[in-house]
N, C-alpha and C positions, 0 to 999 in steps of 0.2 A: 885777681884773686879767684881761686877755685870755688865753684859751687859744689857742695857736698849734699846729696840727697839721702836722708836717713828717714826711715818710716818707723812709727811707734804705735803701740797698741795699749789701750786701757782695757785690760781684762776686768770684767765686773762680775762678782760672784752673786749668789742668790740673796745675800744680805746687803747688796748695794755697795760693797767695798771694792776698791780698786787695787790691783797688784802693783807694787813697786819692787824693783830689784836694785841691789846695791852694787855699784861699780867696784871691780876688784881694786885693791889698794895700789897695785903696780901699774895700772892703766891711767891714761889721761883722765883727770877729774875723779881719781880714785876716791872711794868712800862716799861719793854722792849717790843719791837715790834717783832712779829714772824709770820711765815706762819701758817695758821690754820692746825689743825691735832691733833694727840694724840697718847697715848700708845695703843699698841695692847692688846686685851683681850686674855686670853688663847684660843687656837684653831682658832683664827682669822687670816685671811690673811691681808696683808697691804691694799689691795684695799677695803676689807670689813670694816676695821677700818676707812678709810677715808670716805666712804659712811656714816657710822654711826656718826662719829664725825662732819662732815659737816652738817648733819641733826640736831644734837643736839646743836651745837654751832652757826650755821648760818641760820638754817631753810630752807636749800635748799636740793633738791634731785639730786643726781649725779648717773649716771650709770657707771658700771665698764668700759664699752667701751669708755667712755669719759675721763678716767684717763690714761695719758701717762707718764711712768717713764722717768725722765730726768737725775738725778744724785743722789748722796748721800753725806752725810758728816759723819765723825767719829770724836768724840771729847771726851777727857778724862776730866771729872769733878772730884772734890774731892771725891764724894760719889759713882760715877758710871762711866762706859764707855757708851757713847751714840752713837748709830748707827741710822742715820735718812735718809731714802730714801725720795726723793722729786719727786712728780708727778705734772704734769701740767694738768689743766682742763680749757677748754674754753666754755663748754656748761653745763648748769644746769637748773633745773626747780625751780621757786620760786624767791623771792626777798631776797638778802643777808641782814641780820640784826643780830646784836649782841644779841643773846638770853640769854647770860650769863652776860650781863651788860658790856661787853668789848667794848672799842672804836675800830672802824674800819676805815681804810683809804685806798683809792686806790692810788697807787704810780706808776709813770713811772719807768721802770726798772733801768734807769741810775740814779735815785734819791733814790734807796733803801738804799744805804750806808749813806744817811742823817739821817736815823732813828736808834737809838740805839737798837741793837739786841743781843740775846744770842750768845755766841761764836760759837756754833754749827751751827747757821743759816748763818753766814757770808760766808763760802765757797760756799754756794748755789747761791749767787748773780751773780757771773761771768757767770756761765752756763745759767742763766736766761737772762742776758743782751745779750749774744751771740745768744740765741734762738730768742729773741724778737726784 
């Protein structure tokens, strides 16, 4: 089975809330909420992927120095094994907006479980609550 490496980011605003993005209804796991991020391109490091994805998806600029690794999850889906490191970012340039038409919501960490998420995202919640 294929190993898929996807990197995610918990953007944390000044009020200690975390950004969630809703997956488009026409994509796999459509309608579920997730941490922004994406698949690594060949030759890309996880930090480079996040910088690129956050610019493409949310219109913000993040520097590598502002990305702090927190934890990771590993989940077996029917088609692939997913490995997903989670970084935390508290500082960026620009206004967060859904450039791909996705819904966005800022959520207090203790309320993250109130939003339906892909199975791979769920283990990332407890370390975020502990941190924040």
